[in-house]
C-alpha positions as CSV (number, residue, x, y, z in Angstrom):
1,M,42.8,23.3,26.3
2,K,39.5,24.3,28.0
3,K,41.5,24.8,31.2
4,I,43.9,27.2,29.4
5,L,40.9,29.2,28.1
6,C,39.6,29.4,31.7
7,I,42.9,30.7,32.9
8,F,43.1,33.4,30.3
9,L,39.5,34.5,31.0
10,L,40.4,34.7,34.7
11,I,43.4,36.9,33.9
12,L,41.3,39.0,31.7
13,M,38.8,39.7,34.5
14,T,41.5,40.6,37.0
15,L,43.4,43.1,34.6
16,P,41.0,46.0,35.5
17,L,41.9,45.6,39.1
18,F,45.6,45.9,38.4
19,A,44.8,48.9,36.2
20,E,42.9,50.7,38.9
21,E,45.7,49.9,41.4
22,N,48.3,51.3,39.0
23,K,46.2,54.5,38.5
24,E,46.0,55.1,42.3
25,K,49.8,54.6,42.8
26,S,50.9,56.7,39.8
27,G,48.2,59.4,40.1
28,E,48.2,59.5,36.3
29,K,45.2,59.3,34.0
30,F,44.7,55.6,33.0
31,N,42.6,54.4,30.1
32,I,41.9,50.7,30.4
33,L,40.7,50.6,26.8
34,G,44.2,51.5,25.6
35,S,45.6,54.3,23.6
36,G,43.8,53.3,20.4
37,K,47.0,53.9,18.4
38,F,47.8,50.3,17.7
39,F,44.6,48.3,18.4
40,A,41.2,49.6,19.5
41,L,38.3,47.9,21.1
42,D,34.9,48.5,19.7
43,P,31.5,47.4,21.2
44,L,30.2,46.2,17.9
45,T,33.3,44.5,16.7
46,D,34.1,42.8,20.0
47,G,30.5,41.9,20.6
48,L,30.5,40.1,17.3
49,L,33.8,38.4,17.8
50,L,33.2,37.3,21.4
51,G,29.7,36.2,20.5
52,T,31.0,34.2,17.6
53,G,33.7,32.6,19.7
54,I,31.2,31.7,22.5
55,L,28.7,30.4,20.0
56,L,31.2,28.2,18.2
57,S,32.7,26.8,21.3
58,G,29.3,26.4,23.0
59,S,27.9,24.6,19.9
60,D,30.7,22.1,20.2
61,L,29.9,21.4,23.8
62,L,26.2,21.0,23.0
63,F,26.6,18.8,19.9
64,D,29.6,16.7,21.0
65,N,29.6,16.5,24.8
66,M,25.9,16.6,25.5
67,L,24.1,15.3,22.4
68,E,27.1,13.1,21.2
69,L,26.2,14.0,17.7
70,N,28.0,12.0,15.0
71,R,30.2,10.4,17.6
72,Q,32.0,7.1,16.7
73,K,32.8,4.4,19.2
74,Y,35.4,1.7,18.8
75,D,33.9,-1.4,17.1
76,D,37.0,-3.7,17.4
77,R,38.1,-3.4,13.8
78,I,41.3,-2.3,12.3
79,Y,41.1,0.2,9.5
80,N,42.6,-0.5,6.1
81,R,45.6,1.7,5.3
82,D,44.9,1.4,1.6
83,D,41.9,3.6,2.2
84,V,44.2,6.5,3.1
85,N,45.2,8.9,0.3
86,A,48.8,8.6,-0.9
87,F,49.7,12.1,0.5
88,D,48.9,11.1,4.1
89,R,49.8,7.5,4.0
90,K,53.6,8.0,3.9
91,L,53.7,9.7,7.3
92,M,51.2,7.5,9.2
93,R,52.5,6.4,12.6
94,R,51.4,4.3,15.6
95,Y,50.2,6.1,18.7
96,S,53.0,7.4,20.9
97,E,52.1,8.5,24.5
98,I,55.4,10.3,24.8
99,H,54.8,12.4,21.7
100,D,51.3,13.0,22.7
101,G,52.3,14.3,26.2
102,A,55.1,16.4,24.7
103,A,52.6,18.1,22.3
104,D,50.3,18.9,25.3
105,F,53.2,20.4,27.2
106,L,54.3,22.5,24.2
107,L,50.8,23.6,23.5
108,I,50.6,25.1,27.0
109,A,53.9,26.8,26.4
110,S,52.6,28.2,23.1
111,A,49.4,29.4,24.7
112,V,51.3,31.6,27.2
113,T,53.8,33.1,24.8
114,P,51.7,36.2,24.3
115,V,52.7,37.1,27.9
116,M,55.5,38.9,26.1
117,L,53.0,41.6,25.2
118,L,53.1,42.6,28.9
119,S,56.2,44.6,27.8
120,T,53.7,47.0,26.2
121,D,52.2,49.9,28.2
122,K,49.9,48.7,31.0
123,E,46.9,50.4,29.3
124,E,47.3,48.0,26.4
125,W,47.0,44.9,28.5
126,F,43.2,44.7,28.6
127,T,42.9,45.3,24.8
128,N,45.5,42.5,24.2
129,G,43.7,40.2,26.6
130,V,40.3,40.7,25.0
131,M,41.8,40.1,21.5
132,Y,43.6,37.0,22.6
133,V,40.5,35.4,24.3
134,E,38.5,36.1,21.1
135,T,41.3,34.5,19.1
136,L,41.3,31.3,21.2
137,L,37.6,31.0,21.4
138,I,37.0,31.3,17.7
139,A,39.9,29.0,16.7
140,N,38.8,26.4,19.3
141,G,35.2,26.5,18.1
142,L,36.1,26.3,14.4
143,K,38.4,23.3,14.8
144,E,36.1,21.4,17.1
145,L,33.0,21.8,14.8
146,M,35.1,20.8,11.8
147,K,36.2,17.7,13.6
148,L,32.6,16.9,14.3
149,A,31.6,17.4,10.8
150,V,34.5,15.6,9.1
151,N,34.6,12.7,11.6
152,R,37.9,11.3,10.3
153,A,39.6,8.4,12.0
154,R,43.0,9.0,13.4
155,P,46.2,7.4,11.9
156,Y,46.7,5.1,14.9
157,M,43.4,3.4,14.1
158,Y,45.2,1.8,11.1
159,F,47.7,-0.1,13.3
160,D,47.7,-2.8,16.0
161,R,45.0,-2.6,18.6
162,E,47.6,-2.8,21.4
163,T,48.9,0.7,20.5
164,F,45.5,2.5,20.8
165,P,45.1,5.1,23.5
166,E,42.4,3.5,25.7
167,G,40.9,6.8,26.8
168,E,40.0,7.9,23.2
169,L,38.3,4.7,22.1
170,N,34.9,5.3,23.6
171,S,35.0,9.1,24.0
172,G,34.7,9.8,20.3
173,G,38.3,11.0,20.1
174,L,39.3,8.3,17.7
175,A,37.4,10.0,14.9
176,K,38.6,13.6,15.5
177,S,41.6,13.7,13.2
178,M,40.7,16.5,10.9
179,P,41.8,19.2,11.6
180,S,44.5,19.1,14.3
181,G,43.3,21.1,17.3
182,H,46.7,21.4,18.9
183,T,48.1,22.8,15.6
184,A,45.2,25.2,15.1
185,L,45.6,26.7,18.6
186,A,49.4,26.8,18.4
187,F,49.4,28.7,15.1
188,A,46.6,31.0,16.3
189,S,48.8,31.9,19.2
190,A,51.9,32.2,17.1
191,T,50.2,34.4,14.5
192,F,48.5,36.6,17.1
193,L,51.8,37.2,18.9
194,T,53.8,37.8,15.8
195,Y,51.3,40.3,14.3
196,T,50.7,42.2,17.5
197,F,54.3,42.3,18.6
198,C,55.5,43.6,15.3
199,R,52.9,46.3,15.3
200,Y,53.7,47.5,18.7
201,F,57.5,47.3,18.3
202,R,58.1,48.1,14.6
203,N,61.8,48.9,15.1
204,S,62.6,46.3,17.7
205,P,65.4,43.8,16.9
206,W,63.3,41.2,18.7
207,R,60.7,41.1,16.0
208,I,62.5,38.3,14.0
209,P,63.4,36.1,17.0
210,V,59.9,36.4,18.4
211,S,58.3,35.5,15.0
212,I,60.7,32.6,14.3
213,G,60.5,31.3,17.8
214,S,56.7,31.3,18.0
215,Y,56.2,29.6,14.6
216,A,59.0,27.1,15.4
217,L,57.1,26.1,18.5
218,A,53.9,25.8,16.6
219,S,55.6,23.7,13.9
220,G,57.1,21.5,16.5
221,I,53.7,20.8,18.0
222,A,52.4,19.9,14.5
223,A,55.3,17.6,13.9
224,L,54.6,15.8,17.3
225,R,51.0,15.3,16.4
226,V,52.0,13.6,13.2
227,S,54.9,11.5,14.6
228,G,52.7,10.5,17.6
229,G,50.1,9.0,15.3
230,S,47.3,11.4,16.3
231,H,47.0,13.2,13.0
232,F,47.7,13.0,9.3
233,L,49.8,15.6,7.6
234,S,46.8,17.1,5.9
235,D,45.2,17.5,9.4
236,V,48.0,19.6,10.7
237,L,48.1,21.7,7.5
238,A,44.4,22.4,7.9
239,G,44.9,23.2,11.6
240,A,47.7,25.6,10.7
241,A,45.6,27.4,8.1
242,I,42.7,27.8,10.5
243,G,44.8,29.0,13.4
244,S,46.9,31.4,11.2
245,A,43.8,32.9,9.7
246,V,42.1,33.5,13.0
247,G,45.3,34.7,14.7
248,F,45.7,37.4,12.0
249,L,42.1,38.4,11.4
250,V,41.1,39.1,15.0
251,P,43.8,41.6,15.8
252,F,43.7,43.0,12.3
253,L,40.0,43.9,12.7
254,H,41.0,45.9,15.8
255,T,43.2,48.1,13.7
256,L,40.4,49.5,11.6
257,N,39.2,52.0,14.2
258,T,42.6,53.0,15.5
259,K,43.5,56.6,16.0
260,S,46.0,58.2,13.7
261,D,48.8,60.7,14.5
262,M,48.2,63.7,12.3
263,S,50.3,66.8,12.1
264,V,50.3,70.0,9.9
265,A,53.4,72.2,9.6
266,V,53.9,75.5,7.9
267,T,57.0,75.6,5.6
268,G,58.5,78.0,3.2
269,N,56.7,76.3,0.3
270,G,53.3,76.0,2.0
271,L,51.7,73.5,4.3
272,G,53.2,70.1,5.2
273,F,50.9,67.3,6.1
274,T,51.9,64.0,7.7
275,M,49.9,61.1,9.1
276,K,51.1,58.0,11.0
277,F,49.1,54.8,11.3
């Protein structure tokens, strides 16, 4: 997922170049900060959001990768399934490399679905890019720090040793079950796309297909994480809640300073006043 974040940051940095090129070709006035009618960037809001995302994700890199804080390594024991609560115990599965790989592939597909927002005016691209990077950074940081704090063993640790993914045993990944990171990021992307798309295209017949499709993809990723033995059901539910909250709140905060379309008309009965948000 860190590679995906780097790709989007690179795209974000190159958008101003495309914007300037478009301005030269068209000869029209171009505002890279967008029209401000749907979502508006703000130095304070975006400074806080970007700062929070960088702080959260950076803290995980420091505590987990560098300091190896609260990291568990495999000690050749099999965990007792009776220690798992009844809610999660029913859907526990052995590790499946196929399901794990499929979830990785679908996560990449989910992460790029907001490319559909390129159908908006070009001047909105930079705004959308900034909001999406903020969404991914915050969702990523929250789920990683929660994994580190909870330190819950994955479902596959309760099965035969032969089924364990070797790469996870000594890297600390065996105890990063809660919450599901794949699910958090997938639902953050799905919610972000659904909210922004429906706001830009309020009368579009594609609103329902886009919403259903994005959430179906995120749900499929969650199901694969459970069926592949990497997460408990409660893990993916927690991940979905985190991702959905961040995916909604980040773009919503960018609507608070949007411009309104206001008009005043003189009628036979007086003045008419309308405002569109």
